[in-house]
LOKOL-909385 format. One line per field, with one value per residue: residue number from 1; residue in one letter; x, y, z negated of N, C-alpha, C in turn. Coordinates in nm, 3 decimals. Layout:
# residues N
num	[NUM ...] $
residuo	[a ...] $
n.X	[X ...] $
n.Y	[Y ...] $
n.Z	[Z ...] $
ca.X	[X ...] $
ca.Y	[Y ...] $
ca.Z	[Z ...] $
c.X	[X ...] $
c.Y	[Y ...] $
c.Z	[Z ...] $
***
This chain:
# residues 122
num	[1 2 3 4 5 6 7 8 9 10 11 12 13 14 15 16 17 18 19 20 21 22 23 24 25 26 27 28 29 30 31 32 33 34 35 36 37 38 39 40 41 42 43 44 45 46 47 48 49 50 51 52 53 54 55 56 57 58 59 60 61 62 63 64 65 66 67 68 69 70 71 72 73 74 75 76 77 78 79 80 81 82 83 84 85 86 87 88 89 90 91 92 93 94 95 96 97 98 99 100 101 102 103 104 105 106 107 108 109 110 111 112 113 114 115 116 117 118 119 120 121 122] $
residuo	[m a q f a p w i r g k m d r v g i f l s a l c l l h c v a g l v l v a g l g l g a t f l l d p a i h r f g l l l a t l v a g v a i g l g a v r h r r r t p f v v a m t g l s f m g g a l a v g h g t e e a v l t m i g v g l v a a g h i l n l r k a] $
n.X	[4.000 3.924 3.720 3.856 4.037 3.877 3.769 3.996 4.102 3.902 3.909 4.172 4.157 3.988 4.149 4.355 4.221 4.162 4.425 4.515 4.350 4.437 4.702 4.660 4.542 4.763 4.938 4.798 4.764 5.031 5.121 4.962 5.027 5.309 5.379 5.189 5.179 5.427 5.490 5.581 5.765 5.988 5.885 5.662 5.772 5.961 6.167 6.165 5.906 5.769 5.894 5.832 5.553 5.515 5.618 5.436 5.196 5.251 5.272 5.011 4.848 4.957 4.885 4.597 4.499 4.636 4.535 4.270 4.292 4.367 4.142 3.910 3.999 4.041 4.209 4.204 4.176 4.430 4.610 4.540 4.600 4.876 4.976 4.925 5.098 5.336 5.337 5.358 5.611 5.762 5.728 5.898 6.139 6.162 6.213 6.143 5.856 5.621 5.591 5.638 5.424 5.203 5.244 5.230 4.967 4.819 4.902 4.810 4.540 4.491 4.568 4.378 4.150 4.200 4.172 3.899 3.781 3.861 3.718 3.459 3.456 3.437] $
n.Y	[6.866 7.083 7.200 7.277 7.489 7.731 7.763 7.797 8.022 8.215 8.230 8.320 8.567 8.702 8.702 8.860 9.106 9.161 9.177 9.398 9.598 9.589 9.672 9.931 10.041 10.019 10.202 10.447 10.457 10.456 10.703 10.880 10.810 10.831 11.080 11.255 11.200 11.110 10.846 10.498 10.478 10.311 10.049 10.074 10.190 10.017 9.888 9.615 9.522 9.636 9.522 9.252 9.269 9.342 9.114 8.919 9.022 9.000 8.722 8.632 8.774 8.678 8.404 8.408 8.599 8.518 8.254 8.327 8.477 8.281 8.122 8.287 8.437 8.716 9.020 9.251 9.241 9.137 9.328 9.559 9.479 9.419 9.668 9.797 9.650 9.735 10.006 9.966 9.847 10.060 10.231 10.124 10.203 10.479 10.548 10.617 10.809 11.063 11.031 10.756 10.649 10.746 10.630 10.360 10.342 10.400 10.181 9.952 9.998 9.964 9.694 9.569 9.641 9.494 9.233 9.243 9.282 9.040 8.858 8.921 8.832 8.566] $
n.Z	[-10.500 -10.349 -10.498 -10.723 -10.664 -10.613 -10.872 -11.042 -10.921 -10.963 -11.244 -11.277 -11.146 -11.322 -11.550 -11.448 -11.416 -11.683 -11.788 -11.644 -11.748 -12.013 -11.979 -11.885 -12.113 -12.284 -12.161 -12.188 -12.468 -12.539 -12.436 -12.589 -12.859 -12.866 -12.742 -12.854 -13.133 -13.204 -13.266 -13.258 -13.043 -13.001 -12.971 -12.789 -12.561 -12.472 -12.225 -12.161 -12.205 -11.993 -11.769 -11.812 -11.800 -11.530 -11.404 -11.500 -11.394 -11.122 -11.091 -11.167 -10.985 -10.748 -10.750 -10.785 -10.593 -10.370 -10.333 -10.288 -10.051 -9.871 -9.881 -9.816 -9.608 -9.591 -9.577 -9.729 -10.027 -10.087 -9.975 -10.120 -10.386 -10.364 -10.297 -10.535 -10.704 -10.596 -10.669 -10.945 -10.958 -10.862 -11.075 -11.265 -11.166 -11.199 -11.461 -11.812 -11.906 -11.805 -11.528 -11.492 -11.638 -11.492 -11.235 -11.309 -11.409 -11.178 -11.027 -11.183 -11.169 -10.896 -10.869 -11.032 -10.885 -10.652 -10.755 -10.825 -10.573 -10.462 -10.620 -10.540 -10.282 -10.303] $
ca.X	[4.089 3.853 3.645 3.949 4.098 3.790 3.755 4.117 4.116 3.809 3.964 4.294 4.113 3.938 4.269 4.422 4.145 4.184 4.562 4.523 4.288 4.528 4.816 4.612 4.530 4.900 4.991 4.730 4.800 5.172 5.130 4.901 5.102 5.447 5.383 5.104 5.205 5.567 5.494 5.588 5.846 6.077 5.811 5.576 5.849 6.065 6.167 6.138 5.761 5.726 5.943 5.752 5.419 5.519 5.634 5.309 5.098 5.287 5.237 4.866 4.796 5.002 4.803 4.455 4.471 4.687 4.435 4.153 4.321 4.365 4.004 3.812 4.067 4.028 4.335 4.187 4.217 4.575 4.678 4.516 4.676 5.020 5.006 4.931 5.223 5.444 5.336 5.410 5.755 5.817 5.729 6.019 6.256 6.170 6.247 6.030 5.800 5.491 5.590 5.625 5.288 5.110 5.263 5.181 4.821 4.771 4.929 4.721 4.406 4.484 4.572 4.244 4.058 4.226 4.109 3.754 3.749 3.881 3.604 3.339 3.467 3.424] $
ca.Y	[6.980 7.196 7.266 7.327 7.616 7.846 7.775 7.856 8.156 8.302 8.250 8.402 8.703 8.760 8.726 8.974 9.227 9.183 9.224 9.535 9.686 9.592 9.754 10.069 10.079 10.033 10.328 10.561 10.458 10.495 10.849 10.949 10.785 10.878 11.224 11.331 11.176 11.073 10.712 10.378 10.490 10.196 9.934 10.102 10.230 9.918 9.846 9.472 9.506 9.672 9.419 9.132 9.297 9.335 8.973 8.851 9.072 8.944 8.579 8.616 8.822 8.587 8.284 8.435 8.668 8.432 8.149 8.391 8.515 8.158 8.070 8.371 8.497 8.862 9.081 9.369 9.223 9.116 9.454 9.650 9.432 9.433 9.811 9.823 9.594 9.824 10.122 9.922 9.831 10.195 10.289 10.077 10.271 10.621 10.570 10.646 10.942 11.082 10.972 10.612 10.619 10.772 10.525 10.234 10.346 10.384 10.042 9.855 10.023 9.898 9.549 9.531 9.653 9.378 9.117 9.258 9.252 8.896 8.789 8.947 8.757 8.423] $
ca.Z	[-10.495 -10.291 -10.604 -10.824 -10.625 -10.643 -11.016 -11.099 -10.865 -11.037 -11.379 -11.266 -11.115 -11.447 -11.633 -11.387 -11.450 -11.827 -11.807 -11.591 -11.848 -12.128 -11.940 -11.882 -12.254 -12.333 -12.107 -12.251 -12.610 -12.548 -12.418 -12.703 -12.981 -12.858 -12.714 -12.946 -13.275 -13.227 -13.325 -13.176 -12.921 -12.984 -12.922 -12.673 -12.444 -12.447 -12.084 -12.147 -12.197 -11.859 -11.676 -11.836 -11.748 -11.384 -11.370 -11.525 -11.296 -10.992 -11.091 -11.170 -10.857 -10.643 -10.752 -10.764 -10.467 -10.264 -10.308 -10.230 -9.912 -9.793 -9.876 -9.746 -9.492 -9.592 -9.617 -9.812 -10.166 -10.091 -9.947 -10.233 -10.502 -10.338 -10.308 -10.679 -10.758 -10.549 -10.760 -11.074 -10.941 -10.853 -11.210 -11.334 -11.109 -11.233 -11.601 -11.901 -11.903 -11.744 -11.394 -11.506 -11.682 -11.382 -11.134 -11.365 -11.415 -11.039 -10.989 -11.246 -11.114 -10.765 -10.888 -11.080 -10.771 -10.567 -10.818 -10.813 -10.432 -10.444 -10.682 -10.461 -10.157 -10.335] $
c.X	[4.019 3.773 3.736 4.002 4.006 3.775 3.877 4.137 4.026 3.859 4.085 4.258 4.064 4.053 4.343 4.353 4.166 4.325 4.581 4.464 4.377 4.650 4.778 4.598 4.667 4.960 4.929 4.767 4.945 5.189 5.076 4.986 5.242 5.451 5.306 5.142 5.349 5.584 5.516 5.677 5.934 6.005 5.737 5.654 5.963 6.058 6.135 5.988 5.714 5.775 5.861 5.610 5.413 5.534 5.503 5.203 5.125 5.248 5.086 4.806 4.836 4.916 4.659 4.427 4.526 4.590 4.310 4.174 4.318 4.220 3.912 3.870 4.042 4.158 4.320 4.226 4.369 4.650 4.661 4.600 4.827 5.063 5.016 5.058 5.343 5.453 5.395 5.561 5.824 5.825 5.852 6.143 6.270 6.209 6.125 5.984 5.666 5.483 5.570 5.481 5.188 5.122 5.208 5.029 4.759 4.786 4.833 4.577 4.388 4.487 4.436 4.142 4.077 4.162 3.956 3.709 3.760 3.766 3.477 3.339 3.447 3.311] $
c.Y	[7.104 7.272 7.327 7.465 7.736 7.870 7.844 7.998 8.255 8.332 8.342 8.546 8.773 8.789 8.849 9.106 9.262 9.237 9.365 9.634 9.699 9.679 9.901 10.122 10.104 10.167 10.449 10.570 10.501 10.645 10.924 10.933 10.844 11.030 11.304 11.318 11.140 10.935 10.604 10.382 10.368 10.078 9.964 10.135 10.134 9.872 9.698 9.445 9.532 9.572 9.292 9.150 9.288 9.191 8.898 8.893 9.012 8.796 8.559 8.659 8.729 8.463 8.316 8.496 8.589 8.321 8.208 8.426 8.393 8.110 8.156 8.449 8.647 8.920 9.191 9.347 9.208 9.248 9.551 9.608 9.449 9.579 9.850 9.770 9.678 9.950 10.084 9.902 9.966 10.262 10.245 10.153 10.415 10.648 10.611 10.790 10.944 11.018 10.822 10.575 10.638 10.664 10.391 10.231 10.335 10.238 9.943 9.875 9.954 9.746 9.499 9.537 9.536 9.252 9.124 9.228 9.102 8.817 8.806 8.871 8.607 8.364] $
c.Z	[-10.442 -10.397 -10.709 -10.790 -10.650 -10.793 -11.076 -11.046 -10.938 -11.177 -11.374 -11.229 -11.241 -11.543 -11.579 -11.419 -11.597 -11.852 -11.754 -11.690 -11.971 -12.099 -11.938 -12.024 -12.316 -12.287 -12.177 -12.399 -12.629 -12.533 -12.539 -12.829 -12.979 -12.840 -12.818 -13.092 -13.305 -13.288 -13.220 -13.053 -12.897 -12.924 -12.792 -12.547 -12.411 -12.301 -12.063 -12.136 -12.055 -11.754 -11.688 -11.780 -11.596 -11.337 -11.386 -11.424 -11.158 -10.984 -11.084 -11.036 -10.743 -10.635 -10.713 -10.627 -10.349 -10.230 -10.243 -10.084 -9.821 -9.774 -9.791 -9.630 -9.478 -9.647 -9.720 -9.958 -10.181 -10.073 -10.064 -10.353 -10.482 -10.341 -10.455 -10.743 -10.714 -10.635 -10.896 -11.068 -10.931 -10.989 -11.289 -11.288 -11.155 -11.378 -11.681 -11.889 -11.833 -11.606 -11.399 -11.543 -11.568 -11.275 -11.182 -11.367 -11.275 -10.997 -11.051 -11.200 -10.980 -10.777 -10.936 -10.967 -10.674 -10.623 -10.806 -10.671 -10.404 -10.503 -10.598 -10.329 -10.178 -10.259] $
***
């Protein structure tokens, strides 16, 4: 079991970084396509996508960063990632628009940074 936890944590951190990058791409593409070209508003701005993304980010960060915090006893990755998840949750509260995109991009950047810090503490 001792060898399993670091392996799964590393994989989950990498998944978390990938999902953060995918979310950032979604935000930027959404702004460009919807605001610039008027395309894709129904799909890209669907609130269900954002709720699902926050749920998935919370689960992945909880497992990876939680296991990391227990293993290396460092709070920094946990605090950075949880701050990012708070920004992402705040983005859901403000409604669609520039504010939501900015809060989400800050949030996913912080979550990705938390995963990177967690990987470096391995």
